[in-house]
N, C-alpha and C positions, 0 to 999 in steps of 0.2 A: 265300653271300656273307659275308665276314668284315668286322667293323667295325674299321677302323683308326683310330688316334688319333695325334696328335703326341706325341713322346716327352716325358714329364713332365707331361702334362695328363690329367685324369680323363676317362673317356668320357662323352659326353652321354647324358642319360636322357630318354626321352620322357615320363616321369611328372612331371618337374620338375627344379629345380636340385639338383645333388649336394650332400649335407650337407657343410658346411665350405667350400664354394666361395664366391667373391665374390658370385655371383648369389644364393645362399641367404642370405648376410649382408645383402644389400640388401633382400631380401624380408622378413626379420625386422625390419629397421629400419623398413620401411613399416608393419608391423603394430603397432609399439610404441604409436602414438597411440590405436589402437582398443582395445588392451588396457588403456590408462590410463583409458578411458571406462567400462570394465566396472564398477568400484565405484560410480560415480555412477549408472549405469543400474540396477544392482541396488537401490540406495537408493531411486530413484524408483519402481521397480516394487513394492517392499515397503511403502514408507511413503506413496506417493501413488496409484499406479494401483490397487493391491489395495484400499485403503480406499474409493477412488472407486467401484469396481465393487460393493463390499459395500453402500455407501450407495445406489447405484442399485437394487440388489436390494431393499433395505429399503423404499425409497420405493414400490415396486410390490407390497408385501405388504398383507394384510388380516388382521384378528384382534384379539386382546387379549393383555395380559400373562398373564392367567390361562389362557386357552385356547391361547396360542401364536400366533405370526405365521407365515403361509404365503404363499409367492410365488404370487399370483393374477394378476399383470400388470394391476393395477387403476390405470390411468392417471388415473382420476377424482380421485385424491388430489391431484394437482397443481392441477386446476381448483378443487377445494374449498378447498385451502389458500390459493390466490391470492385467491379471492373473499372469504374471511373475514379475511385479514390484509393486504390491500393497503394500508390506511392506515399500517401500520407500515413497509411497504416504501417508500412515498412519504416518510414522515417520516425514514427512515434516509438516503435519497438527499438530502433537503433539508438535514438536519443535517450530513452529510458534505460537501456542496457548500459550505455556509456556512463550515465549519471550514477547508476547503481554500483558499477565497478569503482568509480571515483569515490563514492561515499564509503565503500568498504575499505578501500586503500587508505583514505583519510581517517575514517572513523575507528578502525580497529586499533591502531596505536594509541589513540586518545582514550578509548574505552579500557584498554589494557593498563594505561597509566593511571586512570582513575581507580580501577579495581585493585591494583597491586602496589602502586607506588605513590599515590597521592597523599596518603596519611591523613593529617588533620586538614588538608586542603581539599579533601574529597567533596564535601558539601558545596564549597565555593565553585569548584569546577563543574559540578552537576548543575548549579544555578546558571552558570555561563552557557552550558549546553542548551538548557531549557529557555533561556532568556529571549531568543528570537521569536518564540511563540507569543510573547507579550506584545509583539508588533504585528500589524496586519500583514497578511501574505502579499497583498497588493503593494503596500508601502515598501516592503523588503525588496520586491522585484523592481520597483521604480528606483530604489537606491542603487541597484546593480546597473540600471540604465545610465545613471550618472557616473558610476565608477568606470564603466567600460566605454564611455563616450570617446569620440575621436581625439579630443584635446586633453583627455585625462591622463593620470600618472601611469595607469596600467599599460595603455597603448604606447606611451613614450618610452617606458621602461623596456617593454618587449621589443620595440623598434631599435633601441640603442643596443640591446643584446643580440640583435639579428635573429630573434626567435620567430618573428613574423614571416620570414622567408621560408622557414621549415613548415610552419602551419599553413602557409599558402600552398606549398607543395602537397601537403596532405589534404587540401581542400576544405579545411575547417575555418579558414579566415579568407578575407579578400582584400588584397592591397595592403594599405597601411591602416586598417581598421579592424576592430573586433566586434563592435556592435553590428547587429543585423547579419550575423553569421552563425553557423552551427555551433561554434565554440561558445558564443555568448549564451545561446539557449541551454547548452549542456551545463555551463557554469551556473546559470540561474537555477536549473533543476537540482544540481548538486548542493548548492547552498541551502535552498529551501527545504530539501528533504534529508539533509545530513543528520539532524536530530533523530529522525525515525530509524536511522541505522545505529547511532551510538547507544541509544537507550536499551534496545534488546541485547546488544553486544555486552554492554556493562552488566546487565542483569545476569546473563549467562556466565560471564567471566567471574563475577562475584561469588557464584556458587561453587567454584572450583576450590577444593581444599588446598591450601598452600603447602601442606605436608606432602602432597604429591610431587611438588617441585623439589622439595628437600630430598625425597626418596629418589627422584631421578638423578639429583646431584650426587647422592651417595653411591649410585650405580655408575658414576663417572660419565654421565650424559652431559654433553655440552649444552649451553643455553639454547642454541639453535635447534639441537636435537630434542631438547625438552619441549620447546614450543611446537615442533613438528609432530612429536609423538604423544604429547600429553595435553598441552594447552589448547591447541587448535581443534583436535578431535572433540574434546569435551565442550568446546564453545560452539560447536556446529549448530545446536538449536538456536542460538542467538544469531548466527550468521544467516541461517535460513529465514528466521523471522524478520531480521533487519532487511535482507534483500527483497523479501516480499513486500514489506511495508514501504519500501522505497520504490520498487519497480511499478507496483500496481497504480499508485496515484500519479507517478511520473508519466506513465504511458497515456493516461487520460487527461493530463494537464493541458491547458491552452493559454494560461496567463503569461508564462515565460516566453512562449513562441510569439504571442501577440505583441509583447512589449520589448523583447530583446531580439527578436528575429525579423525577417522580412517575409514577403510572399513566398519566397523559395524555402522557407523554414517552417511553413505551416504544418501543424500536427493534426491528427484526426480529431482531437478535441476542438480545434478551431473550426474544422469543417462541420462538426455536429452543432456547435454553437451558432454558426452562420446559417445552417439549414433550419434550425429551430426559430431564430430570432430575426433573421434578415430575409432569407429566401422564403421562409414560411412553408417549406416543403416538409411537412411533418412525417409522412411515411418514410421518406429517405432518411431523415434524421433518426427516427426510431429504429430503422433497419441497421444503420451504422452503429447505433448504440448497442444493439444486440450482437452484431458481429464483433465489436470491440470486447464486449463482456465475454463472449464465447472464446475468443482468441486468448484473452488473459487467463481465463479459467483453464484452458487446455495447457498453456505454458506453465501455469502454476502447478497443475497436477503432475505434469511431466517432471518439473524441477524438484518437487517434493519427493517423488519416487526415486529420482536419480541421486538425490542428496543422501538417501539412506536413513532418514529420520522422519518420524511423524510428530515429534515433539517440537512445537513451535514457540514455546515459552519456557 
């Protein structure tokens, strides 16, 4: 039997579309998005997946720096690390939560102002929000060390207002000083991560149609009711994104606790940094890193489900 074709058309191939045919062009067009994903996938494999596997292997090793570390599948490192350093874990979660709440309380009014009331000053205010990123994280934290020093204006003002007595009773300051106390660490975390809260909030608030506020007013809703029933629910994606972008890096931070706190304010990031670079106990450091990552992942998953939204931007 001979294969006959219509004059001017290439014969069909059982193996697939003929090169140069419209079908082949459509097939290549469908593959373009997948080829565009290749660089990103390779980046994640090299700089995320591979280090993660290496850290997992390190956490299951035993030995010493002199004798060398060997993979012995020693899962007891996780239990030992958690039982010894659980106070630092709890402290990190507490400090990060306090800083996140403060960032939300301070950032929401500012984001609301920029989105709805700034007018022609909107760009200037946005530049002022982003401006701290132009300075090194370390320099900004050192500046707070000067601001909160014992002879600084902040301590003298709080002392003259008798606020330090209340903060001492709450256990967040000690005596007539703020530096090297929990309050100093939380203040540093709040300042450094405040832009991470403001930007998602502004983006979410800017999307809200102002006509919805007018409609609420036409229905005799008071401004507070309008905010509670309209503005805040519609800005929840920004609230969720901002709190996550603030809490996650704050929980793993160690610069603020190192420079603004004392040994009593060390966070789990300080312990991991010390285990990696000073003690040179790599398995314990890797195990602590995995425990921190797992704890944050569990908290984030629970938070997203409880918040009632999957839209983070």
